[in-house]
Every structure is written in structure tokens, then in C-alpha cells.
SEMI-791464 format. One line per 4 residues: for each residue x, y, z of N, C-alpha, C, O. Coordinates in Angstrom, 1 decimal. Example, Ala and Ser with C-alpha at 12.3 -4.5 7.8 and 13.67 -1.06 7.14 Angstrom:
BEGIN
13.2:-5.7:7.8:12.3:-4.5:7.8:13.2:-3.3:7.8:14.2:-3.3:8.5 | 12.8:-2.2:7.1:13.7:-1.1:7.1:12.9:0.0:7.9:13.4:1.1:8.0
***
This chain:
BEGIN
-78.1:-51.2:17.0:-77.3:-52.1:17.9:-77.4:-51.4:19.3:-76.9:-50.3:19.4 | -77.9:-52.1:20.2:-78.0:-51.6:21.5:-77.1:-52.4:22.4:-76.8:-53.5:22.3 | -76.6:-51.6:23.4:-75.7:-52.2:24.4:-76.4:-52.4:25.7:-77.3:-51.7:26.1 | -76.1:-53.5:26.3:-76.8:-53.8:27.6:-75.8:-53.7:28.7:-74.7:-54.0:28.6
-76.3:-53.1:29.8:-75.5:-53.0:31.0:-75.4:-54.3:31.7:-74.6:-54.5:32.7 | -76.2:-55.3:31.4:-76.2:-56.6:32.0:-75.0:-57.4:31.4:-75.0:-57.6:30.2 | -74.1:-57.8:32.1:-73.0:-58.6:31.6:-73.2:-60.1:31.7:-72.2:-60.9:31.6 | -74.4:-60.4:31.8:-74.7:-61.8:31.8:-74.8:-62.4:33.2:-75.0:-63.6:33.3
-74.6:-61.6:34.1:-74.7:-62.0:35.5:-76.1:-61.8:36.0:-76.8:-61.0:35.4 | -76.4:-62.5:37.0:-77.8:-62.4:37.6:-77.8:-61.1:38.4:-76.8:-60.4:38.5 | -78.9:-60.9:39.1:-79.0:-59.7:39.9:-78.0:-59.8:41.1:-77.5:-58.7:41.5 | -77.8:-60.9:41.6:-76.8:-61.0:42.7:-75.5:-61.4:42.3:-74.7:-61.9:43.1
-75.1:-61.4:41.0:-73.9:-61.9:40.5:-72.7:-61.0:40.9:-72.8:-59.9:41.3 | -71.5:-61.6:40.9:-70.3:-60.9:41.3:-69.5:-60.6:40.1:-69.6:-61.3:39.0 | -68.6:-59.6:40.2:-67.7:-59.2:39.1:-66.4:-60.0:39.2:-66.0:-60.3:40.3 | -65.8:-60.3:38.1:-64.5:-61.0:38.1:-63.5:-60.1:38.7:-63.5:-58.9:38.5
-62.5:-60.7:39.4:-61.4:-59.8:40.0:-60.6:-59.2:38.9:-60.3:-59.8:37.8 | -60.2:-57.9:39.1:-59.3:-57.2:38.2:-57.9:-57.7:38.4:-57.4:-57.8:39.5 | -57.1:-57.9:37.3:-55.8:-58.3:37.4:-54.8:-57.1:37.3:-53.6:-57.3:37.6 | -55.3:-55.9:37.0:-54.4:-54.8:36.9:-54.6:-53.8:38.0:-55.7:-53.8:38.6
-53.6:-53.1:38.4:-53.7:-52.1:39.5:-53.9:-50.8:38.9:-53.2:-50.4:37.9 | -54.8:-50.0:39.4:-55.1:-48.7:38.9:-54.1:-47.7:39.6:-54.3:-47.4:40.8 | -53.1:-47.3:38.9:-52.1:-46.4:39.5:-52.4:-44.9:39.3:-51.6:-44.1:39.9 | -53.5:-44.6:38.7:-53.8:-43.2:38.5:-54.0:-42.4:39.8:-53.4:-41.3:39.9
-54.7:-42.9:40.8:-54.8:-42.2:42.0:-53.5:-42.1:42.7:-53.2:-41.0:43.4 | -52.6:-43.1:42.7:-51.3:-43.1:43.3:-50.5:-42.0:42.6:-49.8:-41.2:43.3 | -50.5:-41.9:41.3:-49.7:-40.9:40.6:-50.2:-39.5:41.0:-49.4:-38.6:41.1 | -51.5:-39.3:41.1:-52.1:-38.0:41.4:-51.6:-37.6:42.8:-51.2:-36.4:43.0
-51.6:-38.5:43.8:-51.2:-38.2:45.1:-49.7:-37.8:45.1:-49.3:-36.9:45.8 | -48.9:-38.6:44.4:-47.4:-38.3:44.4:-47.1:-37.0:43.7:-46.2:-36.3:44.2 | -47.8:-36.6:42.7:-47.6:-35.3:42.1:-48.0:-34.2:43.0:-47.3:-33.2:43.1 | -49.0:-34.3:43.7:-49.4:-33.3:44.7:-48.4:-33.2:45.8:-48.0:-32.1:46.2
-47.9:-34.3:46.3:-46.8:-34.3:47.3:-45.5:-33.6:46.8:-44.8:-32.9:47.5 | -45.2:-34.0:45.5:-44.0:-33.4:44.9:-44.1:-31.9:44.9:-43.2:-31.2:45.2 | -45.3:-31.4:44.4:-45.5:-29.9:44.4:-45.4:-29.3:45.8:-44.8:-28.2:45.9 | -46.0:-29.9:46.8:-45.9:-29.4:48.1:-44.5:-29.3:48.6:-44.1:-28.3:49.2
-43.7:-30.4:48.4:-42.3:-30.4:48.8:-41.5:-29.4:48.0:-40.6:-28.7:48.6 | -41.7:-29.2:46.8:-41.0:-28.2:46.0:-41.3:-26.8:46.4:-40.4:-26.0:46.4 | -42.5:-26.5:46.9:-42.8:-25.2:47.3:-42.3:-24.9:48.7:-41.8:-23.8:49.0 | -42.4:-25.9:49.6:-42.0:-25.7:51.0:-40.5:-25.9:51.3:-40.0:-25.3:52.3
-39.8:-26.6:50.5:-38.3:-26.9:50.8:-37.5:-25.6:50.8:-36.7:-25.5:51.7 | -37.7:-24.7:49.9:-36.8:-23.5:50.1:-37.1:-22.7:51.3:-36.3:-21.9:51.8 | -38.4:-22.8:51.8:-38.7:-22.1:53.1:-38.1:-22.7:54.3:-38.0:-22.0:55.3 | -37.7:-23.9:54.2:-37.2:-24.6:55.4:-35.7:-24.4:55.6:-35.2:-24.8:56.6
-35.0:-23.7:54.7:-33.6:-23.5:54.8:-33.4:-22.4:55.9:-34.0:-21.3:55.9 | -32.7:-22.8:56.9:-32.5:-21.9:58.0:-31.0:-21.7:58.2:-30.1:-22.5:57.9 | -30.7:-20.5:58.6:-29.3:-20.2:58.8:-29.2:-19.2:60.0:-30.1:-18.6:60.4 | -28.0:-19.1:60.5:-27.7:-18.2:61.6:-27.4:-16.8:61.0:-26.7:-16.7:60.0
-28.0:-15.8:61.6:-27.8:-14.4:61.1:-26.5:-13.8:61.6:-26.4:-13.2:62.7 | -25.4:-14.1:60.9:-24.1:-13.6:61.3:-23.6:-12.8:60.1:-23.4:-13.3:59.0 | -23.2:-11.6:60.3:-22.7:-10.7:59.2:-21.2:-10.9:59.2:-20.5:-10.3:60.1 | -20.6:-11.7:58.3:-19.2:-12.0:58.3:-18.4:-10.8:57.7:-18.9:-10.1:56.8
-17.2:-10.6:58.2:-16.4:-9.6:57.6:-16.0:-10.0:56.2:-15.9:-11.2:55.9 | -15.8:-9.0:55.3:-15.4:-9.3:54.0:-13.8:-9.1:53.8:-13.3:-8.1:54.3 | -13.2:-10.0:53.2:-11.7:-10.0:53.0:-11.4:-10.5:51.6:-12.2:-11.2:51.0 | -10.2:-10.2:51.2:-9.6:-10.8:50.0:-8.7:-11.9:50.4:-7.5:-11.8:50.7
-9.3:-13.1:50.5:-8.5:-14.3:50.9:-9.0:-15.5:50.1:-10.1:-15.6:49.6 | -8.2:-16.5:50.1:-8.5:-17.8:49.5:-9.5:-18.6:50.3:-9.4:-18.5:51.6 | -10.4:-19.3:49.7:-11.3:-20.1:50.5:-10.6:-21.2:51.3:-9.6:-21.7:50.8 | -11.2:-21.6:52.4:-10.6:-22.7:53.2:-10.8:-24.0:52.5:-12.0:-24.3:52.1
-9.8:-24.8:52.3:-9.9:-26.1:51.7:-10.5:-27.1:52.7:-10.1:-27.1:53.8 | -11.4:-27.9:52.2:-12.1:-28.9:53.0:-12.7:-28.4:54.3:-12.4:-28.9:55.3 | -13.6:-27.5:54.2:-14.3:-26.9:55.3:-15.3:-27.9:55.8:-15.8:-27.8:57.0 | -15.8:-28.8:55.0:-16.8:-29.7:55.4:-16.3:-30.7:56.5:-15.1:-31.1:56.4
-17.0:-31.0:57.5:-16.6:-31.9:58.5:-15.8:-31.3:59.6:-15.5:-31.9:60.6 | -15.5:-30.0:59.5:-14.7:-29.3:60.5:-15.7:-28.7:61.6:-16.8:-28.5:61.3 | -15.2:-28.6:62.7:-15.9:-28.0:63.8:-16.0:-26.5:63.6:-14.9:-25.8:63.5 | -17.2:-25.9:63.6:-17.3:-24.5:63.4:-17.9:-23.8:64.7:-18.9:-24.2:65.2
-17.2:-22.8:65.2:-17.6:-22.0:66.3:-18.2:-20.7:65.7:-17.6:-20.0:65.0 | -19.5:-20.5:66.0:-20.2:-19.3:65.5:-20.3:-18.3:66.7:-20.9:-18.6:67.7 | -19.9:-17.0:66.5:-20.0:-16.0:67.5:-21.0:-15.0:67.0:-20.8:-14.3:65.9 | -22.2:-14.9:67.7:-23.3:-14.0:67.2:-23.0:-12.6:67.8:-22.2:-12.4:68.7
-23.7:-11.7:67.2:-23.6:-10.3:67.5:-23.9:-10.0:69.0:-23.3:-9.1:69.6 | -24.8:-10.8:69.5:-25.2:-10.6:70.9:-24.4:-11.4:71.9:-24.8:-11.7:73.0 | -23.2:-11.8:71.5:-22.2:-12.5:72.3:-22.6:-14.0:72.6:-22.1:-14.6:73.6 | -23.6:-14.5:71.8:-23.9:-15.9:72.0:-22.8:-16.7:71.2:-22.4:-16.3:70.2
-22.5:-17.9:71.8:-21.5:-18.8:71.1:-22.2:-20.1:70.8:-22.9:-20.7:71.6 | -22.0:-20.6:69.6:-22.6:-21.8:69.1:-21.5:-22.7:68.6:-20.6:-22.3:67.9 | -21.6:-24.0:69.0:-20.8:-25.1:68.4:-21.6:-25.8:67.4:-22.6:-26.5:67.8 | -21.3:-25.6:66.1:-22.2:-26.1:65.1:-23.5:-25.3:65.1:-23.5:-24.1:64.9
-24.6:-25.9:65.5:-25.9:-25.2:65.6:-26.4:-25.2:67.0:-27.5:-24.7:67.3 | -25.6:-25.6:67.9:-26.0:-25.7:69.3:-25.4:-24.6:70.2:-24.2:-24.4:70.2 | -26.2:-23.8:70.8:-25.7:-22.7:71.7:-25.1:-23.3:73.0:-25.7:-24.2:73.6 | -24.0:-22.8:73.3:-23.3:-23.2:74.5:-22.9:-22.0:75.4:-22.7:-20.9:74.9
-22.9:-22.2:76.7:-22.5:-21.1:77.6:-21.0:-20.8:77.4:-20.2:-21.8:77.3 | -20.6:-19.6:77.4:-19.2:-19.2:77.2:-18.3:-19.9:78.3:-17.2:-20.2:78.0 | -18.8:-20.0:79.5:-18.0:-20.5:80.6:-17.7:-22.0:80.4:-16.7:-22.5:80.9 | -18.5:-22.7:79.6:-18.3:-24.2:79.4:-17.7:-24.5:78.1:-17.5:-25.6:77.7
-17.3:-23.4:77.3:-16.8:-23.6:75.9:-15.5:-24.5:76.0:-15.4:-25.4:75.2 | -14.6:-24.1:76.8:-13.3:-24.8:76.9:-13.5:-26.3:77.2:-12.8:-27.1:76.5 | -14.3:-26.6:78.1:-14.5:-28.0:78.5:-15.2:-28.8:77.4:-14.9:-29.9:77.1 | -16.2:-28.1:76.7:-16.9:-28.8:75.6:-15.9:-29.1:74.5:-16.0:-30.1:73.8
-15.0:-28.1:74.2:-14.1:-28.3:73.1:-13.0:-29.4:73.5:-12.6:-30.2:72.6 | -12.6:-29.4:74.7:-11.7:-30.4:75.2:-12.2:-31.8:75.1:-11.5:-32.8:74.9 | -13.5:-32.0:75.2:-14.2:-33.3:75.1:-14.7:-33.6:73.7:-15.3:-34.7:73.6 | -14.6:-32.7:72.8:-15.1:-32.9:71.4:-14.2:-33.8:70.6:-13.0:-33.6:70.5
-14.7:-34.9:70.0:-13.9:-35.8:69.2:-13.3:-35.2:68.0:-12.2:-35.5:67.6 | -14.0:-34.2:67.3:-13.4:-33.6:66.1:-12.2:-32.7:66.5:-11.2:-32.7:65.8 | -12.3:-32.0:67.6:-11.1:-31.2:68.0:-9.9:-32.1:68.4:-8.8:-31.8:68.1 | -10.2:-33.2:69.1:-9.2:-34.1:69.5:-8.5:-34.7:68.2:-7.3:-34.9:68.2
-9.3:-35.1:67.2:-8.7:-35.7:66.0:-8.0:-34.7:65.1:-6.9:-34.9:64.7 | -8.7:-33.6:64.8:-8.2:-32.6:63.8:-7.3:-31.6:64.4:-6.4:-31.0:63.7 | -7.5:-31.2:65.7:-6.9:-30.1:66.3:-7.1:-28.8:65.6:-6.3:-27.9:65.6 | -8.3:-28.7:64.9:-8.6:-27.6:64.1:-10.0:-27.1:64.4:-10.9:-28.0:64.5
-10.2:-25.8:64.5:-11.5:-25.2:64.7:-11.7:-24.1:63.7:-10.7:-23.3:63.5 | -12.8:-23.9:63.1:-13.1:-22.8:62.2:-14.0:-21.8:63.0:-15.0:-22.2:63.6 | -13.6:-20.5:62.9:-14.3:-19.5:63.7:-15.1:-18.6:62.7:-14.6:-18.0:61.8 | -16.4:-18.5:63.0:-17.3:-17.7:62.2:-17.9:-16.6:63.1:-18.9:-16.8:63.8
-17.3:-15.4:63.1:-17.6:-14.3:64.0:-18.3:-13.2:63.3:-17.8:-12.8:62.1 | -19.3:-12.6:63.9:-20.0:-11.4:63.3:-19.0:-10.3:63.2:-18.1:-10.1:64.1 | -19.1:-9.5:62.2:-18.2:-8.4:61.9:-18.3:-7.3:63.0:-17.3:-6.5:63.1 | -19.4:-7.2:63.7:-19.6:-6.1:64.6:-19.1:-6.5:66.1:-19.3:-5.7:67.0
-18.6:-7.6:66.2:-18.1:-8.0:67.6:-16.8:-7.3:67.9:-16.0:-6.9:67.0 | -16.5:-7.1:69.1:-15.3:-6.5:69.5:-14.1:-7.5:69.4:-14.3:-8.7:69.5 | -13.0:-6.9:69.1:-11.8:-7.7:69.0:-11.5:-8.5:70.2:-11.0:-9.6:70.2 | -11.7:-7.9:71.4:-11.4:-8.5:72.6:-12.3:-9.8:72.9:-11.8:-10.8:73.3
-13.6:-9.7:72.5:-14.4:-10.9:72.6:-14.0:-12.0:71.7:-13.9:-13.2:72.1 | -13.7:-11.7:70.5:-13.2:-12.7:69.6:-11.9:-13.4:70.0:-11.7:-14.6:70.0 | -11.0:-12.6:70.6:-9.7:-13.1:71.1:-9.9:-14.0:72.3:-9.2:-14.9:72.5 | -10.9:-13.6:73.1:-11.2:-14.4:74.3:-11.7:-15.8:73.9:-11.3:-16.8:74.5
-12.6:-15.8:72.9:-13.1:-17.1:72.4:-12.0:-17.9:71.8:-11.9:-19.1:71.9 | -11.1:-17.2:71.0:-10.0:-17.9:70.4:-9.1:-18.5:71.4:-8.6:-19.7:71.3 | -8.8:-17.8:72.5:-8.0:-18.3:73.6:-8.6:-19.5:74.3:-7.9:-20.5:74.6 | -9.9:-19.5:74.5:-10.7:-20.6:75.0:-10.6:-21.8:74.1:-10.5:-23.0:74.6
-10.6:-21.6:72.8:-10.5:-22.7:71.9:-9.1:-23.3:71.9:-9.0:-24.5:71.9 | -8.1:-22.5:72.0:-6.7:-23.0:72.2:-6.6:-23.8:73.4:-6.0:-24.9:73.4 | -7.2:-23.3:74.5:-7.1:-24.1:75.8:-7.9:-25.4:75.7:-7.6:-26.3:76.5 | -8.9:-25.4:74.8:-9.7:-26.6:74.7:-9.1:-27.6:73.8:-9.7:-28.7:73.6
-7.9:-27.3:73.2:-7.2:-28.3:72.4:-7.0:-28.0:70.9:-6.4:-28.8:70.2 | -7.6:-26.9:70.5:-7.5:-26.5:69.1:-6.1:-25.9:68.8:-5.7:-24.9:69.5 | -5.3:-26.5:67.9:-4.0:-26.0:67.6:-4.1:-25.0:66.4:-3.3:-24.1:66.3 | -5.0:-25.3:65.5:-5.2:-24.4:64.3:-6.6:-23.8:64.4:-7.6:-24.5:64.5
-6.7:-22.5:64.3:-8.0:-21.8:64.3:-8.1:-21.0:63.0:-7.3:-20.1:62.7 | -9.1:-21.4:62.2:-9.3:-20.7:60.9:-10.5:-19.8:61.0:-11.4:-20.0:61.8 | -10.4:-18.7:60.2:-11.5:-17.7:60.3:-12.3:-17.8:59.0:-11.7:-17.8:57.9 | -13.6:-17.8:59.1:-14.5:-17.9:58.0:-14.9:-16.4:57.7:-15.4:-15.7:58.6
-14.8:-16.0:56.4:-15.1:-14.6:56.0:-15.9:-14.7:54.7:-16.0:-15.8:54.1 | -16.5:-13.6:54.4:-17.2:-13.4:53.1:-16.2:-12.9:52.1:-15.3:-12.1:52.5 | -16.3:-13.3:50.8:-15.4:-12.6:49.8:-15.8:-11.1:49.7:-16.9:-10.7:49.7 | -14.8:-10.3:49.4:-15.0:-8.9:49.3:-15.7:-8.6:48.0:-15.3:-9.0:47.0
-16.7:-7.7:48.2:-17.4:-7.3:47.0:-16.7:-6.1:46.3:-16.3:-5.2:47.0 | -16.6:-6.2:45.0:-16.0:-5.1:44.3:-17.0:-4.0:44.1:-18.2:-4.2:43.8 | -16.5:-2.7:44.2:-17.4:-1.6:44.0:-17.9:-0.9:45.1:-18.7:0.1:45.0
***
């Protein structure tokens, strides 16, 4: 029994249209993209290098959505992830909607900063409308 490659069409004949979609190439591409994202996603996590002081204290309730002031070791000040000049901090806080609504600011200061600099920023936050200033710290490690 021999099979013929001729399907009954002539030399110039056309093939009937396929009614199914071949999803194998689509699945292959999606799996490759999934692997790429799984490998690169952990590398995209960025954070500010701030060494927080360690304390024995309870965690701040509902820290999400609060305005966070970050004080870097080199005396840079950030509101959220945006660096701001120290001279304009009071005005920026006074015009910030979160500060106007909550009257609360969380302070994330490097452990190696001087007490005077941290107090200066806290005073500027108070002048900018913050009535409550919380401090973000690391839990103290035992041992």
C-alpha cells in the first residue's frame, strides 16, 4: 500500500483553508517570555540604601499610603522616591495633599546621621503641616 503526496489537486491546485489555529508557536513564545520575566523581575527591585536604627518597638499600623521622608547618610532628603532640596522641604510638605489630609509623616533616617540634622528635618516637617511624625526603624536583632 503506497501513499501518494498528491491530494487529488492539480499542479496549480490550492489547499483548503484550515479551521483550527495552531497555538504551539504562541505557547512557545509565552513560555520564553515568562522565563525572561521570572529571571529579571528580582533584579528590578530597587531600594534606597538607608541603614535604619534597630529598636524594640511595635510596627507602625497602616504605614501604606503614608508620606515617607527618607534622610540619606549624605544628607539628601527624599519625599517618597523623589529627591528634594532641603531648603524647599517645608514648602513642598505644606502643599502636599497627603500631609494636609493625614497631618502625618513617617521619617526614615539613616542611623549614622547626626541628631541635629534629623531634628532640623523634623522641625521643617512640623512647619510644613505635619502634626504627627513617626519614625521607621528596623527590629532589633537578638544576639
